[in-house]
C-alpha positions in Angstrom: 87.2 99.9 116.8 83.7 100.0 115.5 83.2 98.6 112.0 82.4 101.1 109.2 78.9 99.6 108.9 78.2 100.3 112.6 79.3 103.9 112.2 77.0 104.3 109.2 74.1 102.7 111.1 74.7 105.1 114.0 74.6 108.1 111.6 71.3 106.8 110.1 69.8 106.4 113.6 70.9 109.9 114.7 69.2 111.5 111.6 66.1 109.4 112.0 65.8 110.6 115.6 66.5 114.2 114.9 64.7 114.6 111.6 61.6 112.4 111.8 59.7 114.3 109.1 62.0 112.9 106.4 62.8 109.4 105.1 66.4 108.5 106.2 68.0 105.6 104.4 71.2 104.3 103.0 72.4 105.7 99.7 71.0 103.5 97.0 73.2 100.9 95.2 71.7 102.0 91.9 71.3 105.8 92.2 69.9 106.2 88.6 67.0 104.0 89.6 66.3 105.7 92.9 62.7 106.8 93.4 61.6 109.2 96.2 58.5 107.8 97.7 58.3 110.2 100.7 56.0 113.2 100.4 58.6 115.7 101.6 62.0 114.2 100.9 64.8 111.9 102.0 68.3 111.9 103.5 70.6 109.3 101.9 73.6 108.4 104.0 76.8 107.1 102.4 80.4 106.3 103.3 82.8 108.1 101.0 86.3 107.2 102.1 88.9 107.0 104.8 92.4 108.4 105.0 95.0 106.8 107.3 97.9 108.7 108.9 101.2 107.2 109.8 101.0 104.7 112.6 101.5 105.8 116.2 104.6 104.1 117.8 102.9 102.1 120.5 104.3 98.6 119.9 101.3 97.7 117.9 99.8 99.1 114.7 97.6 102.0 115.6 96.8 104.5 112.9 94.7 107.7 113.0 91.8 107.2 110.5 89.7 110.1 109.1 86.4 108.9 107.9 84.4 110.9 105.3 80.6 110.4 105.3 78.0 112.1 103.2 74.3 112.9 103.5 72.5 113.6 100.2 69.5 115.8 100.8 66.7 115.0 98.2 63.7 117.3 98.6 60.7 118.4 96.6 61.1 122.0 97.7 64.2 124.3 97.4 63.4 127.3 99.7 61.3 128.0 102.8 61.4 126.4 106.2 61.0 122.8 104.8 63.1 123.3 101.7 66.4 121.7 100.8 68.4 124.8 102.0 66.8 124.7 105.4 67.2 120.9 105.7 70.9 121.3 105.1 71.0 123.5 108.2 69.0 120.9 110.1 71.3 118.0 109.1 74.4 120.1 110.1 72.8 120.9 113.5 72.0 117.2 114.0 75.5 115.9 113.2 78.2 118.5 114.0 79.5 117.6 117.4 77.8 114.2 117.5 80.1 111.3 118.5 79.8 108.2 116.4 80.9 104.8 117.9 84.7 104.8 118.7 85.1 108.2 116.9 85.7 111.8 117.9 82.9 114.3 117.3 81.7 114.8 113.7 82.9 117.9 111.9 81.3 119.5 108.8 83.6 119.2 105.7 81.6 120.8 102.9 78.4 121.1 101.0 77.5 121.2 97.3 74.6 121.4 95.0 74.1 118.2 93.0 71.3 119.3 90.7 67.6 119.5 90.1 65.8 116.7 88.3 62.1 115.9 88.1 61.3 118.6 90.6 63.7 117.1 93.1 66.4 119.3 94.6 69.6 117.5 95.6 72.5 118.7 97.8 75.3 116.7 99.4 76.7 117.6 102.8 79.9 115.9 103.9 81.3 115.2 107.4 84.5 113.9 108.8 85.2 111.9 112.0 88.5 110.9 113.5 88.9 107.3 114.7 91.9 105.1 115.6 92.5 101.9 113.5 94.1 99.4 115.8 95.3 95.9 114.9 93.3 93.1 116.3 94.7 91.1 119.1 95.6 87.6 118.1 93.9 85.1 120.4 96.4 82.8 122.2 99.3 84.5 120.6 101.1 84.9 124.0 101.4 82.3 126.7 98.8 82.8 129.4 99.1 82.3 133.1 97.0 79.2 133.8 97.7 78.2 137.3 98.8 80.1 140.5 100.2 78.3 143.5 100.4 80.2 146.8 102.9 79.1 149.4 103.5 80.8 152.7 107.0 81.0 154.1 107.6 81.6 157.8 
């Protein structure tokens, strides 16, 4: 199972490849201090949560995991082909159906207007991906075959 950080990294890489005209970065640790330095706008990627279903009976712990990820669109323009509304469509096209590491294809989960401040328009668009959380195998937990002797019998 891919680590959550690897999944987020893959999402960032996908957006960087598909939307090169925008800055793509991780959601800031101090959002109130965030400053947009790109002339057009930015896509801020964040991990929101995971929900775990009941374990699958397989002799080990294996639980379906639904990850929720978000892309915050921060743009200087609202409308038009390069505005926030159009970029929401671009982000959705880039991500819906994209397979993150060890996950099923991404699905759109919702969008919402976050506000307008200092001439910056902000929307969030959320996505879900289904993965399987499986217990790690303990090294040397079971006896291992270490020697094989072959004897022929007439």
